[in-house]
KOLVO-36875 format. One record per residue (C-alpha): residue number from 1; x, y, z. Coordinates in steps of 0.001 Angstrom, whole numbers, plus 524288, in hexadecimal, padded with zeros to 5 digits. Example, Ala and Ser with C-alpha at 12.3 -4.5 7.8 and 13.67 -1.06 7.14 Angstrom:
! residues 2
R    nr       x       y       z
R     1   8300C   7EE6C   81E78
R     2   83566   7FBDC   81BE4
This chain:
! residues 244
R    nr       x       y       z
R     1   79EF0   7FA6D   80951
R     2   7A695   7F192   812AD
R     3   7AE8E   7EBD2   80774
R     4   7B137   7F936   801CC
R     5   7A97D   7F766   7F5A8
R     6   7A113   80360   7F7A8
R     7   7A5E0   81077   7FD77
R     8   7A277   814BD   80B34
R     9   799C6   820A9   80CC6
R    10   79B51   82A8C   81785
R    11   78EAA   82635   81E64
R    12   793E9   81862   81E3E
R    13   7A031   81CAC   824B5
R    14   79940   8249F   82F47
R    15   78FC0   819BA   831F5
R    16   79A98   8100A   833CC
R    17   7A1E5   81949   83C85
R    18   7960C   81B37   84507
R    19   79335   80C34   84548
R    20   7A0EA   8094E   849DA
R    21   7A170   8146F   85362
R    22   7AC15   81C4E   84C61
R    23   7AAF4   829C4   85233
R    24   7B8AF   82F56   84ED2
R    25   7B4F4   83982   844A9
R    26   7C2A0   83A02   83F04
R    27   7C1C3   82B77   83C14
R    28   7B43A   82D44   83609
R    29   7B92E   8381D   82D0F
R    30   7C49D   82F4B   8290B
R    31   7BB83   8248A   8256B
R    32   7B2CA   82DF1   81DC2
R    33   7BEAC   83320   81691
R    34   7C2DB   8251F   81301
R    35   7B574   82203   80DDD
R    36   7B557   82EBB   805AE
R    37   7C2CD   82AFA   7FFAF
R    38   7BDC6   81D33   7FCC5
R    39   7B1CF   822D4   7F57F
R    40   7BA9C   82C0E   7EDEA
R    41   7C3B2   820C2   7E9EC
R    42   7B858   818B3   7E55B
R    43   7B3C7   82355   7DC21
R    44   7BF96   82212   7D34B
R    45   7C2FF   814FA   7CDAE
R    46   7D1B3   81286   7D0FB
R    47   7DACC   80ABC   7C884
R    48   7DBEE   800EB   7D3EC
R    49   7CD9A   7FD01   7D28A
R    50   7D141   7F45A   7C710
R    51   7D9C2   7EBFF   7D039
R    52   7D879   7DD87   7CD6F
R    53   7D737   7DB49   7DC38
R    54   7CD5D   7E4E5   7E20E
R    55   7CB8A   7E6A0   7F075
R    56   7D71A   7E8F4   7F928
R    57   7E053   7EBA4   7EDE8
R    58   7D6E4   7F58C   7E7BE
R    59   7D47C   7FC0E   7F503
R    60   7E324   7FD70   7F738
R    61   7E56A   802F2   7E9A4
R    62   7DAB3   80CE2   7EB48
R    63   7E08E   81155   7F8E4
R    64   7EE3C   8120D   7F377
R    65   7E99E   81A1D   7E81F
R    66   7E33E   823EB   7F164
R    67   7EE6D   8242B   7FB08
R    68   7F894   82EFF   7FBE9
R    69   80258   8274B   803BC
R    70   80583   8190B   8058B
R    71   80DDD   8125F   80FD7
R    72   81091   80436   80DD3
R    73   81803   7FA16   81544
R    74   81BE1   7EDA3   80DDF
R    75   821D8   7E18D   81391
R    76   82466   7D89B   807DF
R    77   82010   7DFBC   7FBF4
R    78   82411   7EC30   7F49C
R    79   8191A   7F60A   7F5CF
R    80   80F97   7F549   7EA4F
R    81   81177   80383   7E6D5
R    82   81FE7   80045   7E41A
R    83   81F3A   7F300   7DD38
R    84   8243F   7F09C   7CF9F
R    85   81B45   7E932   7C5E4
R    86   823CD   7DD55   7C671
R    87   823DE   7DCE2   7D565
R    88   81529   7DEAD   7D601
R    89   812EA   7D465   7CBC3
R    90   81BCC   7CAB9   7D323
R    91   814BD   7CD84   7DF91
R    92   8075F   7CBBC   7D96B
R    93   80B93   7BEAB   7D3A0
R    94   810B1   7B9FC   7E112
R    95   803E8   7BE2E   7E739
R    96   7FB4B   7B6D8   7DD67
R    97   7ED76   7B635   7E39C
R    98   7E0AD   7B40A   7DC07
R    99   7E029   7BB75   7CF64
R   100   7EE3A   7C08F   7D15B
R   101   7F1E5   7B3A3   7CAC7
R   102   7ED6E   7B9F8   7BE74
R   103   7F8D4   7C131   7B7B6
R   104   7EFEE   7CBEF   7B33E
R   105   7EB60   7CE2B   7C0FD
R   106   7F97E   7CED2   7C5F0
R   107   7FC6A   7D91F   7BBF4
R   108   7F0EC   7E141   7C020
R   109   7F5DE   7E0D7   7CDE8
R   110   8034A   7E4F9   7C97E
R   111   7FD31   7F019   7C166
R   112   7F596   7F4E1   7CD31
R   113   801DC   7F4F6   7D5A1
R   114   808F5   7FCEF   7CAE7
R   115   7FD6E   80620   7C98E
R   116   7FE43   8090D   7D840
R   117   80BB8   80E22   7D623
R   118   806BD   819C2   7CE83
R   119   80456   82021   7DB86
R   120   812E4   82140   7DDE4
R   121   81468   82BD8   7D383
R   122   80C67   8370B   7CE5C
R   123   807D0   84412   7D336
R   124   802F2   83F18   7E06A
R   125   80B30   832C2   7E316
R   126   807F3   82967   7EDAD
R   127   81093   82B26   7F9EE
R   128   815F5   81D38   7FD16
R   129   81DCC   81976   808ED
R   130   8218D   80B38   80862
R   131   82934   80312   81237
R   132   82D6B   7F59A   80D39
R   133   833C7   7EA32   81440
R   134   840C3   7E5F9   80E78
R   135   83AC5   7D88C   80BC0
R   136   831EA   7DE54   80149
R   137   83E6F   7E2CE   7F9AE
R   138   84544   7D5DB   7FAD9
R   139   83AF1   7CB4D   7F778
R   140   83BDA   7C7F7   7E905
R   141   82E12   7CAA0   7E3D4
R   142   82F25   7C6F8   7D567
R   143   83DE4   7C3F5   7D684
R   144   84A4E   7CC0C   7D6DF
R   145   8481B   7D3E9   7CA62
R   146   83A8A   7D833   7CEA2
R   147   83F0D   7DBB7   7DC0C
R   148   84A82   7E38E   7D6C9
R   149   8412A   7EB88   7CE26
R   150   837F4   7ED0E   7D9E6
R   151   842C1   7F237   7E2BD
R   152   846AA   7FB8D   7D7EE
R   153   83897   8004A   7D7DC
R   154   83943   80297   7E64E
R   155   8451F   80AE3   7E46B
R   156   83E37   812EB   7DA24
R   157   831C4   81562   7E242
R   158   83A7B   818F4   7EE22
R   159   83F17   824E2   7E655
R   160   830FA   82A53   7E501
R   161   82E5C   835A0   7EDD8
R   162   82158   83029   7F237
R   163   826D8   822EC   7F65D
R   164   82DE1   81F90   8030B
R   165   8330F   811DE   802EF
R   166   839AF   80B5F   80ED9
R   167   83E4F   7FD36   810F3
R   168   83DA9   7F6B6   81D91
R   169   84A17   7EE36   81E13
R   170   84AFA   7E09A   82355
R   171   85405   7E533   82E2B
R   172   84994   7EE38   833B1
R   173   843DD   7E1AB   83A65
R   174   8362F   7E191   83FCE
R   175   82DB4   7ED0E   83BF9
R   176   81FAF   7F237   83EED
R   177   81A3D   7EE56   83188
R   178   81F52   7DFD9   8314B
R   179   81196   7DA79   830AE
R   180   80D9B   7DE9A   8233A
R   181   80CE1   7E8CB   81872
R   182   8039F   7F454   817F8
R   183   8013D   800A9   810D8
R   184   7FC15   80DA0   81671
R   185   7F4D2   816B7   80CF0
R   186   7F300   82531   8105E
R   187   7EA15   82EE6   809C1
R   188   7EA04   83DAE   8080F
R   189   7DB77   83F44   80B55
R   190   7D853   84630   81834
R   191   7D4D6   83CBA   8232D
R   192   7D86D   83097   81AB7
R   193   7DEB3   82662   82351
R   194   7EA06   81DBB   81EFD
R   195   7E5CE   810CF   81998
R   196   7EE6B   804BA   81C18
R   197   7EEAA   7F855   8139B
R   198   7F53D   7EC95   819C4
R   199   7F7F9   7DFC3   81292
R   200   7F56E   7D29D   81802
R   201   7F71A   7C51D   81208
R   202   7E8CD   7C42A   80E78
R   203   7E42B   7D224   80CB0
R   204   7E68B   7E072   80F11
R   205   7E23E   7E77D   81B6E
R   206   7DDAF   7F585   81B07
R   207   7DF8C   7FEBE   826A6
R   208   7D7B4   80B6C   82589
R   209   7D719   8115D   832E3
R   210   7E05B   81C24   8382E
R   211   7E581   814AC   84464
R   212   7E914   80892   83D90
R   213   7EF36   80EEF   831AE
R   214   7F718   8176F   83ACE
R   215   7FC95   80AD2   840B6
R   216   800B4   80670   8330F
R   217   80738   8137A   8307E
R   218   80EA9   81217   83D3A
R   219   81335   80423   83982
R   220   8177D   8092D   82BFC
R   221   81F0A   814F3   83208
R   222   82611   80C34   83BF3
R   223   82A3B   8024A   83172
R   224   82E67   80D5C   8288F
R   225   83743   812D8   832EB
R   226   83DE0   8059A   83419
R   227   8400E   804F7   8254D
R   228   84B4C   80A06   81D89
R   229   84A92   8181E   818F3
R   230   84648   81A68   80B15
R   231   8545F   81BE1   805D8
R   232   8596D   8102A   80CFF
R   233   84DAB   80874   80848
R   234   8511C   80B9A   7FA59
R   235   85EE0   806CF   7FCC2
R   236   859F1   7FA1E   8022E
R   237   8509F   7F827   7F6BD
R   238   85BCE   7FA7E   7ED5E
R   239   864A2   7F10C   7F495
R   240   85A62   7E661   7F40B
R   241   85854   7E913   7E55C
R   242   8667B   7E786   7E2AE
R   243   86714   7DAA5   7EA32
R   244   85CA8   7D47E   7E121
């Protein structure tokens, strides 16, 4: 249960709340709702469960698939939901760790990243708000040709009605999110709290309580306010593309 291999039952939740002295009924209800959502998600086998790297990746894919809105801040990389196959492949090769050295495994990772992008279109598209540091647009992942195509892809997704893309330029100086990238996932379900996934060098950190996730939301909003407006961001992206 502690590792997430089996679902949490309502009696388990209530017993743990009592053990740890949690008396805030609103918080208890939120925990019960999260447990219910987890049980529902386990009933259906999602496409992400065939991931070659189960664990944190599978957990994130399941969360993203259930989310209605994603806010993501990226320091050095283009958001996965916007990556081209060439960019994703070059990135996977440069990150070779363990079985990722196998070309077939790398292609599976690329396929997963492309499959995620299905959520950008359709009857109920995912609402995505991305803020990206200028460095992510300028470093040559895969070379000039790959980056030009990647920047063209960013210009394309910026036209989608469910996507808001902003660039934090170098001249903005220091900013609230300078310490690292993170993603905030929001859900339509009543009482469901935002979930934050923050990347570190060694692992991913999950934040699933209302107070902490609100702090991340505040950091995101403050950084977005210092970023270029969407139209100006598109202009900068196109300028960088033409320079390559």
